[in-house]
C-alpha positions as CSV (number, residue, x, y, z in Angstrom):
1,M,-23.5,11.0,-3.4
2,L,-22.4,13.5,-6.1
3,T,-22.4,16.3,-3.4
4,S,-20.1,14.1,-1.3
5,L,-17.8,13.4,-4.2
6,G,-17.6,17.2,-4.9
7,L,-16.8,17.9,-1.3
8,I,-14.1,15.2,-1.3
9,L,-12.4,16.6,-4.5
10,I,-12.6,20.3,-3.8
11,F,-11.7,20.3,-0.1
12,G,-9.1,17.5,-0.6
13,Y,-7.5,19.5,-3.4
14,I,-7.5,22.8,-1.4
15,L,-6.1,21.4,1.8
16,G,-3.6,19.3,-0.2
17,L,-2.4,22.4,-2.0
18,L,-2.2,24.4,1.2
19,F,-0.1,21.7,2.9
20,E,2.1,21.6,-0.2
21,K,2.7,25.4,0.0
22,L,3.8,24.8,3.6
23,N,6.3,22.3,2.4
24,L,4.3,19.4,3.9
25,P,3.0,16.4,2.0
26,S,-0.3,17.1,0.2
27,L,-1.6,13.7,1.4
28,L,-1.6,15.1,5.0
29,G,-4.1,17.7,3.9
30,M,-6.2,15.1,2.2
31,L,-6.2,12.9,5.3
32,I,-7.2,15.8,7.5
33,T,-10.0,16.6,5.0
34,G,-11.3,13.1,5.4
35,I,-11.2,13.2,9.1
36,I,-13.1,16.6,9.2
37,V,-15.9,15.8,6.6
38,G,-16.1,12.1,7.7
39,P,-18.7,10.3,9.8
40,F,-16.7,10.8,13.0
41,A,-16.6,14.6,12.8
42,L,-18.8,16.9,10.7
43,D,-20.5,13.8,9.0
44,L,-20.9,15.6,5.6
45,L,-20.4,12.5,3.4
46,D,-23.4,10.5,2.1
47,E,-23.5,7.0,3.6
48,N,-23.7,5.5,0.1
49,I,-20.2,6.8,-0.7
50,L,-18.9,5.4,2.5
51,L,-20.4,2.0,1.6
52,I,-18.4,1.9,-1.6
53,S,-15.3,3.6,0.0
54,A,-13.3,0.4,0.0
55,D,-14.0,-0.1,-3.7
56,L,-13.0,3.5,-4.5
57,R,-9.8,3.1,-2.6
58,K,-9.0,-0.1,-4.4
59,F,-9.6,1.6,-7.8
60,A,-7.1,4.3,-6.8
61,L,-4.6,1.6,-5.8
62,I,-5.2,-0.1,-9.2
63,I,-4.2,3.2,-10.9
64,I,-1.0,3.7,-8.9
65,L,0.1,0.0,-9.2
66,L,-0.5,0.2,-13.0
67,R,1.8,3.3,-13.0
68,A,4.3,1.4,-11.0
69,G,4.3,-1.5,-13.4
70,L,4.6,0.7,-16.4
71,A,7.8,2.1,-14.9
72,L,9.3,-1.1,-13.5
73,D,11.7,-2.7,-16.0
74,L,12.3,-6.4,-15.2
75,K,16.0,-5.8,-16.0
76,D,16.1,-3.3,-13.2
77,L,14.6,-5.9,-10.8
78,K,17.2,-8.5,-11.8
79,Q,19.8,-5.9,-11.1
80,V,18.6,-5.2,-7.5
81,G,18.1,-9.0,-7.1
82,R,18.3,-10.5,-3.6
83,P,17.6,-7.4,-1.6
84,A,14.3,-6.9,-3.4
85,L,13.2,-10.4,-2.5
86,L,14.2,-10.0,1.2
87,L,12.3,-6.7,1.4
88,C,9.1,-8.6,0.5
89,F,9.2,-10.6,3.8
90,V,12.0,-9.8,6.3
91,P,10.9,-6.3,7.5
92,A,7.2,-7.4,8.0
93,I,8.2,-10.6,9.8
94,L,10.5,-8.7,12.2
95,E,7.8,-6.0,12.8
96,I,5.1,-8.7,13.6
97,I,7.5,-10.5,16.0
98,A,8.2,-7.3,17.8
99,I,4.5,-6.6,18.2
100,V,3.8,-10.1,19.4
101,I,6.5,-9.7,22.1
102,I,5.5,-6.2,23.3
103,A,1.8,-5.9,22.8
104,P,0.7,-8.5,25.5
105,M,2.7,-6.5,28.1
106,L,1.3,-3.1,27.1
107,F,-2.4,-4.1,26.5
108,N,-2.9,-7.3,28.4
109,I,-3.9,-9.2,25.2
110,S,-3.2,-12.8,24.1
111,Y,-0.3,-13.7,21.8
112,L,-2.9,-14.6,19.1
113,E,-4.5,-11.1,19.4
114,A,-1.0,-9.6,19.3
115,G,-0.3,-11.5,16.1
116,I,-3.5,-10.1,14.5
117,L,-2.5,-6.6,15.7
118,G,1.0,-7.2,14.2
119,T,-0.4,-8.1,10.8
120,V,-2.7,-5.1,10.7
121,V,0.1,-2.7,11.5
122,A,2.9,-4.3,9.6
123,A,1.9,-3.5,6.0
124,V,3.7,-0.7,4.2
125,S,1.5,1.7,2.1
126,P,2.0,1.6,-1.7
127,A,-0.3,4.6,-1.9
128,V,2.2,6.7,0.0
129,V,5.4,5.1,-1.2
130,V,4.9,4.3,-4.9
131,P,4.0,7.9,-6.1
132,R,7.1,9.2,-4.4
133,M,9.3,6.5,-6.0
134,L,7.9,7.2,-9.4
135,K,8.7,10.9,-8.9
136,M,12.2,10.0,-7.8
137,M,12.6,7.9,-11.0
138,K,11.4,10.9,-13.1
139,D,13.8,13.3,-11.3
140,G,16.7,10.8,-11.5
141,Y,17.2,10.3,-7.7
142,G,18.7,6.9,-6.9
143,K,18.9,6.0,-10.6
144,D,22.2,4.3,-10.7
145,K,21.4,1.7,-8.0
146,K,17.7,1.4,-8.9
147,I,16.6,2.4,-5.4
148,P,13.1,3.4,-6.3
149,Q,12.5,0.2,-8.2
150,L,13.9,-1.8,-5.2
151,I,11.4,-0.1,-2.8
152,M,8.4,-0.3,-5.1
153,A,8.9,-4.1,-5.8
154,G,9.3,-5.0,-2.2
155,A,6.4,-2.8,-0.9
156,S,4.0,-4.4,-3.3
157,V,4.6,-8.0,-2.2
158,D,5.0,-6.9,1.5
159,D,1.3,-6.1,1.6
160,I,0.1,-9.4,0.1
161,F,2.2,-11.4,2.5
162,V,0.9,-9.5,5.6
163,I,-2.8,-9.6,4.5
164,I,-2.7,-13.4,4.0
165,L,-1.2,-13.8,7.5
166,F,-3.9,-11.5,8.9
167,F,-6.8,-13.5,7.5
168,T,-5.2,-16.8,8.5
169,L,-4.9,-15.6,12.1
170,M,-8.4,-14.2,12.1
171,R,-9.8,-17.6,11.1
172,I,-7.9,-19.2,13.9
173,S,-9.3,-16.6,16.4
174,Q,-12.8,-17.6,15.2
175,G,-12.2,-21.3,15.9
176,G,-10.8,-22.4,12.6
177,G,-7.7,-24.4,12.1
178,V,-4.5,-24.0,10.1
179,T,-4.3,-26.2,7.0
180,T,-1.4,-27.1,4.7
181,F,-3.1,-24.8,2.2
182,D,-2.6,-21.8,4.5
183,F,1.2,-22.4,4.4
184,I,1.3,-22.4,0.6
185,K,-1.2,-19.6,0.2
186,A,1.2,-16.7,0.3
187,P,3.7,-17.9,-2.3
188,L,0.9,-19.3,-4.4
189,S,-1.0,-16.0,-4.3
190,I,2.2,-14.1,-5.4
191,L,3.1,-16.6,-8.2
192,L,-0.5,-16.8,-9.6
193,G,-0.9,-13.0,-9.3
194,A,2.2,-12.5,-11.3
195,A,1.2,-15.2,-13.9
196,F,-2.3,-13.7,-14.4
197,G,-0.7,-10.3,-14.8
198,V,1.9,-11.4,-17.4
199,I,-0.7,-13.3,-19.4
200,T,-3.1,-10.3,-19.4
201,G,-0.2,-8.0,-20.3
202,Y,0.9,-10.2,-23.2
203,C,-2.6,-10.4,-24.6
204,L,-3.1,-6.6,-24.4
205,S,0.3,-6.0,-26.0
206,Y,-0.7,-8.3,-28.9
207,I,-4.0,-6.5,-29.4
208,F,-2.3,-3.1,-29.2
209,K,0.3,-4.2,-31.8
210,R,-2.3,-5.6,-34.2
211,F,-5.0,-3.0,-34.0
212,H,-4.9,0.8,-34.1
213,I,-6.5,2.0,-30.8
214,R,-6.2,5.5,-29.3
215,D,-4.1,5.8,-26.1
216,S,-7.1,7.0,-24.1
217,S,-9.1,4.0,-25.2
218,K,-6.1,1.7,-24.3
219,I,-6.2,3.2,-20.8
220,I,-9.9,2.3,-20.5
221,I,-9.3,-1.2,-21.7
222,I,-6.4,-1.8,-19.3
223,L,-8.3,-0.3,-16.3
224,S,-11.4,-2.4,-17.1
225,L,-9.4,-5.6,-17.3
226,S,-7.5,-4.7,-14.1
227,I,-10.8,-4.1,-12.3
228,L,-12.1,-7.5,-13.5
229,L,-8.9,-9.1,-12.3
230,V,-9.5,-7.7,-8.8
231,A,-13.2,-8.9,-9.0
232,L,-11.9,-12.4,-10.1
233,E,-9.7,-12.6,-7.0
234,F,-12.7,-12.0,-4.8
235,L,-14.7,-14.8,-6.5
236,T,-11.9,-17.4,-6.4
237,E,-10.2,-16.6,-3.0
238,S,-11.5,-19.7,-1.2
239,Y,-10.0,-22.2,-3.7
240,L,-7.6,-20.3,-6.0
241,P,-5.9,-17.5,-4.2
242,F,-4.0,-15.0,-6.2
243,S,-3.0,-11.4,-5.7
244,A,-4.9,-9.3,-8.2
245,L,-3.1,-6.1,-7.2
246,L,0.3,-7.7,-7.8
247,G,-1.2,-9.0,-11.1
248,V,-2.1,-5.4,-12.0
249,M,1.4,-4.3,-11.5
250,F,2.7,-7.2,-13.7
251,V,0.2,-6.1,-16.5
252,G,2.1,-2.8,-16.6
253,M,5.5,-4.4,-16.4
254,T,4.7,-6.7,-19.3
255,I,3.4,-3.9,-21.5
256,L,6.6,-2.0,-20.7
257,K,8.7,-4.9,-21.8
258,Q,6.7,-5.4,-25.0
259,L,5.9,-1.8,-26.0
260,P,8.2,0.6,-24.1
261,E,7.2,3.7,-26.0
262,L,3.5,3.0,-25.4
263,A,4.2,2.3,-21.7
264,T,5.7,5.8,-21.4
265,R,2.7,7.5,-23.0
266,L,0.2,5.4,-20.9
267,S,2.1,6.2,-17.7
268,S,1.8,9.9,-18.5
269,K,-2.0,9.7,-19.0
270,L,-2.4,7.7,-15.8
271,S,-0.4,10.3,-13.9
272,K,-3.1,12.8,-14.8
273,L,-5.8,10.4,-13.7
274,W,-3.9,9.9,-10.4
275,I,-4.4,13.6,-9.4
276,A,-8.1,12.9,-8.8
277,A,-7.6,9.3,-7.6
278,E,-5.1,10.3,-5.0
279,I,-7.5,12.9,-3.5
280,I,-10.3,10.3,-3.3
281,L,-8.0,7.7,-1.8
282,F,-6.6,9.7,1.0
283,V,-9.7,11.6,1.9
284,L,-11.6,8.3,2.2
285,V,-8.7,6.9,4.3
286,G,-9.1,9.9,6.5
287,A,-12.9,9.4,6.7
288,A,-12.3,5.9,8.1
289,V,-10.2,7.3,11.0
290,D,-12.1,7.5,14.2
291,L,-10.1,9.7,16.5
292,S,-12.3,8.9,19.5
293,V,-11.0,5.3,19.7
294,L,-7.5,6.7,20.5
295,K,-8.7,7.6,24.0
296,I,-8.5,4.0,25.2
297,I,-4.8,3.4,24.5
298,S,-2.9,6.7,25.0
299,I,0.9,6.5,25.2
300,S,1.0,2.7,25.0
301,A,0.2,2.7,21.3
302,V,3.0,5.2,20.6
303,I,5.5,3.0,22.5
304,L,4.3,0.0,20.5
305,L,4.6,1.8,17.2
306,A,8.1,3.0,18.1
307,F,9.3,-0.5,18.7
308,S,7.5,-1.9,15.7
309,L,9.0,0.7,13.3
310,L,12.4,0.1,14.8
311,A,12.1,-3.6,14.1
312,R,10.9,-2.9,10.5
313,M,13.8,-0.6,9.9
314,I,16.2,-3.3,11.2
315,G,14.6,-5.7,8.8
316,V,15.2,-3.3,5.9
317,A,18.8,-2.8,7.0
318,L,19.3,-6.6,7.1
319,S,17.7,-7.0,3.7
320,V,20.0,-4.5,2.0
321,S,23.1,-5.4,4.0
322,T,24.7,-7.4,1.2
323,S,23.8,-4.7,-1.5
324,N,26.2,-2.0,-2.8
325,L,24.2,0.8,-1.2
326,N,26.1,3.3,1.0
327,K,25.0,4.4,4.5
328,K,22.8,7.3,3.3
329,E,21.1,5.1,0.7
330,R,20.4,2.4,3.3
331,L,19.0,4.9,5.7
332,F,16.7,6.2,2.9
333,C,15.4,2.6,2.3
334,M,14.8,2.2,6.0
335,V,12.7,5.3,6.2
336,A,10.9,4.7,2.8
337,Y,9.6,1.5,4.2
338,T,7.8,3.0,7.2
339,P,4.6,4.8,5.9
340,K,1.3,3.0,6.6
341,A,-2.2,4.0,5.4
342,T,-4.4,2.0,3.0
343,V,-4.1,-1.5,4.4
344,Q,-4.6,-0.3,8.0
345,A,-7.7,1.6,7.0
346,A,-9.0,-1.4,5.0
347,I,-8.6,-4.2,7.6
348,G,-8.2,-2.3,10.9
349,T,-12.0,-2.5,11.6
350,I,-12.4,-6.2,10.8
351,P,-11.3,-7.6,14.3
352,L,-13.8,-5.3,16.0
353,A,-16.6,-6.3,13.6
354,Y,-15.9,-10.0,14.3
355,G,-16.2,-9.4,18.0
356,L,-12.6,-9.8,19.0
357,T,-12.2,-8.6,22.6
358,S,-9.1,-6.6,21.6
359,G,-10.8,-5.1,18.5
360,N,-10.9,-1.6,19.8
361,I,-7.2,-1.7,20.7
362,I,-6.3,-3.1,17.2
363,L,-8.4,-0.4,15.5
364,S,-6.9,2.4,17.7
365,V,-3.3,1.3,16.9
366,A,-4.1,1.1,13.2
367,V,-5.6,4.6,13.3
368,L,-2.6,6.0,15.1
369,S,-0.2,4.2,12.7
370,I,-1.8,6.1,9.8
371,I,-1.8,9.5,11.6
372,I,1.9,9.2,12.6
373,T,3.6,7.3,9.8
374,A,1.9,8.5,6.6
375,P,2.8,12.1,6.9
376,I,6.1,11.7,8.7
377,G,7.2,8.9,6.3
378,A,6.3,11.1,3.3
379,I,8.1,14.1,4.7
380,L,11.3,12.1,5.4
381,I,11.2,10.4,2.0
382,D,11.1,13.8,0.3
383,K,13.9,15.2,2.5
384,L,16.3,12.2,2.4
385,K,16.0,11.6,-1.3
386,K,18.2,14.6,-1.8
387,N,21.1,12.6,-0.3
388,L,20.9,10.1,-3.1
389,N,22.8,10.2,-6.4
390,H,21.1,12.4,-8.9
């Protein structure tokens, strides 16, 4: 397994650096590394590292969401207000509706299967979006109107909403029914996740104020509690649903509110840790991509993704329509909300594993959505941010 980890880090870094030199996103090089060394190509990775791939990817997400929280000031979120709330739900809902309408015509699947496909595809990728928004904040792009904060806040909740819908529809497909609890699960998960995060953040802030602890040790404590928060979500999901990843972000936000100077130092240390975590995350996402499954869907999947992305962009446009953003800023928000990667890699295989007849189609569209939107979305974010106020 150590050999596999070494291959992931060295080749992911080299290809990422090469793509960066070509003015392309480094994550594209990392994705390609994963595809090449993964089980569907050269098969150079130990099966044990593939077994814990989901956990490693989640650990990388914990790091990036902590960084996001340590940079997200609650005052900024209040300033962006209503558009941030709408971005949590409207783009995903419109994208799912578009897929439910179009997918049965393209693939001859049921509306329920199309709904499951829609929930797999609809999630935006924090792993692609958040690092770019953090860099924008550091460089001062979109600072006046808090555009990076708007995108980060909306993208984090967007994922939670879509994943809860996915598992609800999967249960229906397996013969289960929809209960009242299913309808309150999404808002409950968001509220409890935020509450757990705030409580944890306040407790940590109190400890850090009261006791002298080195910053590196503080990072270990925060990461440990964040991991335990994610583990707790898994243990309580059947009777007490809460979004641990959202909670992780609120841990960072609370520390920022209580100890702003410390938050800046911790964010700097986490950014160094993210260098390795990013490579592991995107190489393992690439390793989950089976290019052979794309043979069964050809051009139909591209057509579906084109319509779904258009619907998502319309949803973003509607969400920010009452804001004070100009046309270029609204266009940037629309583009920044298109990249897909981590959620699709995480849940794209589940319908196939559960024996859904359209499982191969769902997996194929999920794979294609990563290949198309992750690099193109990242490139467009980097290009269009230059049109924002600096």
